[in-house]
N, C-alpha and C positions, 0 to 999 in steps of 0.2 A: 722226574725232570731235574736236571742239574741247575743249580744257581751260580751265576758268575757275578763278580764284582763289576760295577761300572768303572771305566777308566777316568775317574774324577781327577787324577793327577793333570790330565790335559783338557777336560772338558768342564764347562761350568753351566749352571742354570739350564736353560732351554735345549742347549745342545746336548747336555748329559742326558736329559729325559728322552730325547730323540734316539740315542745310543741304546737306552734301556729298552725302549720300544722296539728297536730293530732286533736286539737281543730275543725279546719276547716272540717277535714274528719268525725269527729263525727257529726257534724250538717248536713253533706251532705248525709252520709250513714247510720247512726244509729238511726234515729227516731223511728224504730221499736223496737230497743232493750231499748229504754228509754220509749216505749209504748206510744209515742207521736203522733199516728196517729188515725184518728177518726175511720177507719177500725177496728183497734184493741179495741178501746174504746167501740164502739158500740156491738162488738162482746162478749168482755171479761169483760167490765166493767160496764155491765147491772146489776142492782139490782131493785128488786121489793118489795114494800111494801105498807102499808096503810098510807094515810095522816091523818091529823088531824080530817077530817070529815069521816073517815072510807073509803075513795075511795082508790081502788089499784092504785098505781102509779109506773111508770118505772122511774128510774134515771140512768144517764150516769156519771160514776165516773172516773176522771182522775186518772193515777197511782201515788202514792207517790213517785215514783222513780223520777219523775220530780223536787220533792222538794230536792231531795239530790245529784242528780248526777252532776250538773254542777259545784258545790263547791267540790265534790268528786274528780273529775279529777284534779283540781288544787291543790289537796293534794299530787298529784304524782310528781316525778322528771324523767327526762330523762337523761342518762347518756352515753356518747359515749366511746366505749372501743375498744381495738384493735383487741380481738377475743373473741369467747365464746366456751364452750365445745361443743363436736359433730358438730361443724361446723355451729351452729345456727347463724341466722343473727340478732335475738332480743331474749331477756329474759324478762319476765314479773316477778318481784320478789313481790309477793303480801303482804309479811309481811311487807317489808320496804317501799312498795309504790315507787318502783323504776323500770323504764323500761330502760333496756340496749340496746343499738343499736350499732351494729359493724360499724366502721369508713369505709369510702370508697366505700360505695354503690352507684349506680347510681340512677338516679331519679326514674325509675320504680321499682327497688328493694326495695328503701326506702319506696315508697308508699305501696307496698304489705306487707312490715314488720311492718310498723306503723298500718295498717289496722288489721293484725294478732294479734297484741299486744293490740289493742283496744278491740277486742273480749275478750281477757283474763282479761282486765280492768272490763268490764261489769260483767263477771263471778264472779270477786272478790266482786264487788258490791252486786250481789245477795247473796254471801256467808255471808256478812257482816250484810245486812239487812234480818233477818230470815224471815220476813212477806212477802217478795218478792218471796219466792221459788216457789209459785203458779204461778206468772208471768213468770218465767222461764219455767214451763211446757206449759203455754199458747203459749210462743214464739216458743217452739219445734213444737207445733201442727201448729200454724200459718205459720212458715217457711217451714215445711214439706209439707203442702198443696199448698203453693205458689210454691215450687220447683217442685211439680207433675203437676202444670198446665204449667209450662214451659218446663220440660223435660220428663214427664210421670212417672208413678208409677213404671213401670219395671225398667227405668233406675236409679231412685232414690234407690230403693231396692237393685239393684246390687251394687251402690256406697256404701251402708250401709254394705253390706256383705263383699266386699273387703276390706273396711277400717277396719273392725273388725277382719278379718282373718290376714291382714297385721300387725296389732298391737300385736295379739296373737304369732304370728310366729317370730317376731323380738324382739330384745332386749327392755325392756320396758323403758329404758331411751331415745330410739329413737322415739320422736314425742310422748312422754307420755302426760298425762295430758290434753289431748284434748277430750271434751266431745261430746255428741250427738248434743248439741246446738251449739257447735263450728264448728262442720263439716257443719251442716244446714246454719249457718250465712255466713260461708267461702265460700260455694257453690253459696250462694245468691249474694255475692259480686263479684265472679269470672263472673257471669252472667251479673250483672250491668256494670262491667268493660269491658265486652267482652274478657276476658282472658280465657285460657285453664282451665278446671275444675281441682282444686288442687293448683292453683297459690297462693292464699291467705294462703291456709293450709300449703304448702310447705312440708317439711319432706318426699320428695320423692313422694308425692300424684299426682302431675301433670303428672308424667311417669305412675304411677300406673292406674290413671284414663284415660289414653290416649286411650285405647281399646274402652271404653265405649263411650268417647268423639266422637272418628271416626265414630262409629255407630250412633250416634245421628245426626252427620253432613251429612252422607249419606242419612239418612231417610228424611232429610229437603230438599235436593236437588230435 
């Protein structure tokens, strides 16, 4: 695991510690989002061509995201605030590269909030590096198939439908700007953390997904 310096030039005290924690979470839970796993490289980074002797050769190419992401994360600042609109616990301001976190959260809430905002940071990276858009599509496929193995296709499709209808029927400002990739990665993190589905997503998804979660739990007994 690589070690990165904290951006102490711009952050002090508690905010600096939050950034250090975010970097740790990044390397513990987000290797897939960096496409830094051999499983993804073997599947999506495979290219074929002819070598100098005319023999067909298969190459495995690592994603250029790895070259950009570590320094990219250190371009961001964390700012502690008293409150945010709509009762949100965190906010990712992509234009200014600022992650706002509401003060006074307990350890569990803080971890879920930092993970939530980290997904948005990756989305921002994909938006800035135009040639990585194809990787974003790869990740959707990869995470979708991984979730199917854990929960089953029927459950995942139910979650997709519920999330879509919930967004349409509610005010667009409530839980807006959450993509398909965000949904898949947040569910993947819920499973890794052994949290109820919708915990990382927040915005009422935990309660929304509870019925499906209960059905899954009953089938596993």
